[in-house]
C-alpha positions in Angstrom: 0.9 18.2 -4.6 4.5 17.4 -4.1 5.4 13.8 -5.0 8.4 13.6 -2.8 8.1 10.2 -1.0 9.4 7.1 -2.7 7.3 4.0 -1.7 8.2 0.4 -2.5 5.5 -1.8 -4.2 5.5 -5.2 -2.4 4.0 -8.4 -3.7 3.9 -12.0 -2.3 5.7 -14.9 -4.0 5.5 -18.6 -3.3 8.8 -20.2 -2.8 9.3 -24.0 -2.4 10.1 -25.1 1.1 11.9 -28.3 -0.1 9.3 -30.6 1.4 6.5 -30.4 -1.2 5.0 -27.2 0.1 5.8 -23.6 -0.1 6.5 -20.5 1.9 5.1 -17.0 1.1 7.7 -14.3 1.0 7.4 -10.6 0.3 9.3 -9.1 -2.6 9.7 -5.6 -3.8 8.6 -5.4 -7.4 9.0 -1.7 -8.0 8.6 1.8 -6.5 6.4 4.9 -6.9 6.8 8.6 -6.2 4.0 9.6 -3.9 2.2 12.4 -2.1 0.6 11.3 1.2 -1.9 12.8 3.6 -3.4 11.4 6.8 -7.1 10.4 6.9 -9.1 11.4 9.9 -10.6 8.6 12.0 -14.1 10.1 11.7 -14.0 9.8 7.9 -12.7 6.2 8.0 -15.6 5.2 10.3 -18.2 7.0 8.3 -17.1 6.0 4.8 -15.4 2.6 5.4 -16.8 1.3 8.7 -13.3 1.1 10.3 -11.4 3.2 12.8 -7.7 3.7 12.3 -5.4 6.5 13.3 -2.8 5.1 11.0 -4.4 5.5 7.7 -3.1 7.5 4.7 -4.3 8.6 1.3 -1.5 8.0 -1.1 -1.5 9.8 -4.5 0.8 8.9 -7.4 1.1 9.6 -11.1 3.1 6.4 -11.6 1.6 3.3 -13.2 0.8 0.6 -10.7 1.2 -3.2 -11.5 -2.0 -5.3 -11.7 -1.2 -7.4 -8.7 0.5 -6.1 -5.5 -0.5 -6.4 -1.9 1.3 -3.8 0.1 3.3 -0.6 0.1 6.4 0.1 2.1 7.8 3.5 3.2 11.0 3.3 5.2 10.4 0.4 7.6 6.6 0.8 7.7 4.4 -1.6 5.7 0.9 -0.5 4.6 -2.0 -2.7 3.4 -4.2 -1.3 0.5 -7.8 -0.8 1.5 -9.0 0.9 -1.6 -7.6 2.0 -5.0 -9.1 4.7 -7.3 -7.8 5.4 -10.8 -8.5 8.9 -12.1 -6.6 8.5 -15.4 -3.4 10.5 -14.8 -3.6 10.2 -11.0 -4.1 7.2 -8.7 -5.3 7.3 -5.1 -4.7 4.5 -2.6 -6.3 4.4 0.8 -3.7 2.5 3.0 -3.4 1.5 6.6 -0.3 0.6 8.7 0.3 -3.1 9.3 1.2 -3.5 12.9 4.6 -5.3 13.2 4.6 -5.5 9.4 
């Protein structure tokens, strides 16, 4: 595996709107070096009950924070569907967020 893609780790933060409420903004809280591979639609349907042609498996050796909601690669945002920790290696199943 070649960990040649740098992906940003994105979290959500509540910011006061000045009227007693708040807005939720996305902030980059770090980055990981990753190896990615596409996931076939048949596997997604069989194992996860969803069909997506824009899903990836993301592998990284980097430590992940406890709370984060998305990954970003370039201008594309991905939501995390599943996370598996294998000790020295972590695998995330992610899906593109349309207009994310």
